C-alpha positions as CSV (number, residue, x, y, z in Angstrom):
1,M,5.8,-2.5,9.7
2,A,5.5,1.7,9.8
3,W,6.0,4.0,12.6
4,V,4.9,7.6,13.4
5,R,6.4,9.9,16.0
6,D,5.2,13.8,16.7
7,L,8.3,15.5,17.6
8,G,6.2,18.5,20.0
9,S,4.8,20.3,17.0
10,T,2.3,22.9,18.1
11,N,-0.3,21.8,15.9
12,Q,0.4,18.3,16.5
13,T,0.4,14.9,14.0
14,F,-2.9,13.0,13.5
15,L,-3.2,9.4,12.6
16,N,-6.7,8.8,11.5
17,D,-8.0,12.0,12.7
18,T,-6.2,10.6,16.3
19,P,-3.8,13.2,17.9
20,I,-0.7,10.7,18.6
21,K,0.9,11.3,22.1
22,T,3.8,8.3,21.6
23,A,5.8,6.5,18.8
24,T,2.2,4.5,17.0
25,K,2.2,1.6,13.9
26,I,1.1,2.8,10.7
27,E,-1.3,-0.2,9.6
28,N,-2.0,0.0,5.8
29,G,-4.4,2.3,4.4
30,A,-3.7,4.3,7.9
31,V,-4.6,8.3,7.1
32,L,-1.8,10.2,8.3
33,S,-2.2,14.5,8.4
34,I,-0.3,17.2,10.0
35,A,-1.6,19.7,11.4
36,L,-5.0,18.9,9.7
37,A,-3.3,20.5,6.4
38,E,-1.1,18.1,4.9
39,T,-2.9,15.1,4.4
40,F,-1.0,11.3,3.4
41,W,-2.0,7.8,3.1
42,A,0.0,4.3,4.3
43,R,0.0,2.1,1.8
44,F,2.6,-1.0,1.7
45,G,3.8,-3.9,-1.3
46,G,2.3,-7.1,-1.5
47,S,-1.9,-8.3,-1.4
48,A,-4.5,-7.3,1.4
49,V,-4.8,-10.6,3.6
50,I,-8.0,-10.8,5.9
51,D,-7.3,-12.4,9.5
52,Q,-10.2,-14.9,8.8
53,R,-11.4,-16.6,5.7
54,L,-14.2,-15.1,4.6
55,A,-17.4,-16.6,2.8
56,L,-20.7,-15.5,1.8
57,E,-23.7,-18.0,3.5
58,D,-27.1,-18.1,1.2
59,L,-29.4,-18.8,4.7
60,T,-32.3,-20.3,2.7
61,T,-30.2,-23.3,0.8
62,K,-27.6,-23.0,3.4
63,V,-24.6,-23.2,0.2
64,I,-21.3,-21.0,1.4
65,L,-19.3,-19.9,-1.2
66,P,-15.9,-18.1,-0.7
67,F,-15.0,-14.3,-2.0
68,P,-13.7,-14.8,-5.6
69,S,-12.4,-11.3,-4.9
70,D,-12.7,-8.1,-2.0
71,H,-15.8,-7.1,-4.7
72,F,-18.8,-10.1,-4.4
73,T,-21.5,-9.4,-6.5
74,I,-25.2,-10.7,-5.9
75,G,-28.7,-10.8,-7.8
76,G,-29.6,-10.0,-11.4
77,R,-26.5,-8.4,-13.0
78,E,-25.9,-10.7,-15.9
79,D,-22.2,-11.0,-14.6
80,A,-23.1,-11.5,-11.3
81,D,-20.5,-13.9,-8.7
82,L,-24.0,-15.7,-7.3
83,P,-26.6,-14.8,-9.8
84,I,-30.7,-14.9,-8.6
85,P,-32.5,-16.8,-11.2
86,G,-35.6,-14.6,-12.1
87,A,-34.1,-11.5,-10.5
88,S,-34.1,-8.2,-12.4
89,P,-30.5,-6.4,-12.8
90,D,-31.9,-3.5,-10.4
91,M,-31.8,-5.8,-8.2
92,A,-28.4,-6.6,-7.5
93,M,-26.0,-5.8,-4.4
94,T,-22.3,-5.5,-4.2
95,L,-20.2,-6.7,-1.4
96,M,-17.1,-4.9,-0.5
97,V,-14.4,-5.4,1.9
98,Y,-11.6,-3.4,3.1
99,G,-9.6,-4.7,5.3
100,D,-11.7,-5.1,8.8
101,E,-14.5,-2.8,7.2
102,M,-17.0,-4.2,4.9
103,V,-19.6,-2.7,2.7
104,L,-22.6,-3.5,1.3
105,G,-23.3,-1.6,-2.2
106,V,-27.4,-0.7,-2.5
107,D,-27.8,1.3,-5.5
108,T,-25.4,3.8,-5.5
109,M,-25.3,4.1,-1.9
110,S,-23.2,2.1,0.5
111,I,-24.0,0.9,3.9
112,P,-21.5,-0.9,6.6
113,I,-22.4,-4.3,7.1
114,G,-20.9,-6.8,9.3
115,V,-20.1,-11.0,9.8
116,E,-23.5,-12.6,10.1
117,Q,-25.5,-9.5,10.0
118,P,-28.3,-11.3,7.4
119,F,-29.3,-9.0,4.7
120,E,-32.1,-9.4,1.4
121,V,-31.2,-9.1,-2.2
122,A,-34.0,-10.4,-4.7
123,G,-36.0,-12.5,-1.6
124,R,-33.1,-14.5,-0.1
125,L,-31.5,-14.1,2.9
126,F,-27.6,-13.8,2.8
127,Q,-25.0,-13.5,5.7
128,V,-21.0,-13.4,5.6
129,R,-19.5,-15.6,8.0
130,T,-15.9,-16.8,8.5
131,I,-14.6,-20.1,7.9
132,P,-12.9,-22.3,10.0
133,E,-9.2,-21.7,10.6
134,A,-8.3,-25.5,9.2
135,H,-8.4,-23.1,6.0
136,A,-6.1,-20.6,4.5
137,P,-6.9,-16.8,5.2
138,T,-8.6,-14.9,2.8
139,E,-6.1,-13.0,0.0
140,F,-7.2,-10.8,-2.5
141,S,-5.5,-9.5,-5.1
142,P,-4.4,-5.7,-5.4
143,F,-4.8,-5.6,-9.0
144,F,-8.7,-6.0,-9.1
145,H,-10.0,-2.9,-11.5
146,Y,-13.4,-2.0,-13.9
147,P,-12.1,-2.2,-17.3
148,Y,-12.6,1.5,-17.9
149,R,-10.7,4.3,-19.6
150,L,-11.1,7.7,-18.2
151,T,-10.3,10.8,-20.0
152,V,-10.4,14.5,-18.2
153,H,-10.5,17.4,-21.2
154,L,-9.2,20.6,-19.1
155,S,-8.7,22.8,-21.9
156,G,-11.5,25.4,-22.2
157,A,-13.4,27.6,-19.3
158,S,-15.5,24.4,-18.6
159,P,-13.1,21.1,-17.8
160,Y,-14.8,17.7,-18.7
161,A,-14.4,13.9,-18.2
162,V,-15.3,11.3,-20.3
163,M,-15.6,7.2,-18.8
164,E,-15.5,4.4,-21.2
165,D,-15.8,0.8,-21.7
166,L,-12.9,-0.8,-22.7
167,R,-15.2,-4.1,-23.1
168,N,-18.0,-1.9,-24.8
169,P,-16.7,0.1,-27.2
170,G,-20.1,2.2,-27.4
171,R,-20.8,2.4,-23.9
172,I,-19.5,6.0,-22.9
173,C,-20.5,8.4,-19.9
174,T,-20.1,12.1,-20.7
175,I,-19.8,13.8,-17.0
176,S,-19.7,18.2,-17.8
177,S,-20.3,18.6,-13.9
178,N,-17.6,20.5,-12.8
179,N,-17.4,19.1,-9.6
180,R,-17.9,15.7,-10.4
181,T,-14.5,15.8,-13.2
182,L,-12.7,17.3,-10.0
183,L,-13.9,14.9,-8.3
184,L,-12.8,11.8,-10.6
185,Y,-9.6,13.9,-11.4
186,I,-8.6,14.2,-8.1
187,L,-8.9,10.4,-7.9
188,A,-7.2,9.3,-10.8
189,R,-4.2,11.0,-10.3
190,Q,-3.2,8.7,-7.7
191,R,-3.3,6.1,-9.9
192,D,-0.5,3.8,-9.2
193,E,0.5,2.7,-13.1
194,A,1.6,-0.6,-11.6
195,N,-1.6,-2.3,-10.7
196,G,-4.4,0.6,-12.4
197,V,-5.8,1.1,-8.9
198,S,-5.5,4.4,-7.4
199,S,-4.6,4.5,-4.0
200,W,-7.0,5.8,-0.9
201,C,-7.6,9.5,-1.2
202,S,-9.0,11.2,2.1
203,V,-12.1,13.2,2.6
204,D,-10.4,16.5,3.3
205,Q,-8.0,15.9,0.9
206,V,-10.9,15.2,-2.1
207,S,-12.5,18.4,-0.5
208,A,-10.0,20.5,-0.7
209,G,-9.2,20.2,-3.9
210,I,-12.8,20.6,-4.9
211,W,-13.9,23.1,-3.5
212,G,-10.3,25.0,-2.5
213,R,-9.9,27.0,0.9
214,A,-13.8,27.1,1.0
215,W,-13.4,23.4,1.7
216,R,-13.8,23.5,5.2
217,A,-17.1,25.7,5.4
218,Q,-18.9,23.1,3.5
219,N,-21.7,20.6,5.1
220,S,-20.2,17.6,5.8
221,N,-22.6,15.9,3.6
222,N,-21.8,17.8,0.3
223,L,-19.1,14.9,-0.5
224,N,-21.5,12.0,0.3
225,V,-24.1,13.8,-2.2
226,L,-21.2,14.2,-4.8
227,V,-20.2,10.8,-4.8
228,H,-23.7,9.5,-5.1
229,R,-24.9,11.7,-8.0
230,L,-21.6,10.5,-10.1
231,R,-22.0,6.8,-9.1
232,K,-25.8,7.4,-10.2
233,Q,-25.3,9.2,-13.6
234,L,-22.4,6.4,-14.3
235,K,-24.3,3.5,-13.3
236,E,-27.7,5.5,-15.8
237,A,-24.5,5.2,-18.6
238,G,-24.2,1.3,-18.1
239,F,-20.9,1.5,-16.1
240,D,-20.7,0.0,-12.7
241,P,-21.0,2.5,-10.2
242,W,-19.1,0.7,-7.1
243,C,-15.7,1.7,-9.6
244,I,-15.8,5.2,-7.1
245,E,-15.5,3.2,-3.7
246,K,-15.6,5.1,-0.1
247,R,-14.7,3.8,3.1
248,R,-14.8,5.5,6.3
249,R,-12.8,8.8,5.3
250,R,-11.9,7.6,2.3
251,L,-11.7,7.6,-1.5
252,R,-10.6,5.8,-4.4
253,L,-10.9,5.2,-8.2
254,R,-10.5,1.9,-10.0
255,I,-10.2,2.0,-13.5
256,Q,-7.8,0.6,-16.0
257,D,-6.3,3.7,-17.6
258,F,-6.4,7.2,-17.0
259,N,-5.7,10.1,-19.8
260,T,-5.8,13.9,-19.6
261,L,-6.0,16.2,-22.5
262,S,-4.6,19.9,-22.5
């Protein structure tokens, strides 16, 4: 458990974009900003625990499946957690759980979703529901990652990045766009070597790294567009676009290995 208190500073201290008036408890994953200039995020050891046990319910067949991890893929993908016979690979969605927040990944866009909110995949209706309290809470391992290696080449006038699929050696995606390369580099630098998963980066931190001092003048949607285009490029190259995760004002990258070449 951790707490934060502002000691009467002129520019204030912010927790999740809200100014702190008194000593305030910091939750895991919270974003802490000092004068909206320096940004930090809280990460505590151990696995992520959801207060209630979550499961996916097929409203057509009434089959209920507990979540295998904090990512649950449904549809026509070969590696789907819940395959739908006859569905094409494009008919797939990924459910992602971040604490008390859930996101539904559709194509390369993420949509917030709530418990018992029906959604359709390949003509079938599903919903996330809770299992009675007699069952243990849902506990997700923090060591989930995608089997990808990212190499960022920093030498030369134009840096570029190369994403490799370690399970499919012939699958490679070269990212030459400067902003997309910077986005990957910023996220990958936060990678925790112990578990291969990067920490959450605040939207402000990422934007400042990409656009420098001019980031405050950027349209607030520019980063969303950048993330969408990068996910689309990765998907077209055969990679899972959800290795780039985005939740409320935070981003992170899930890969197995990261290198830089100067």
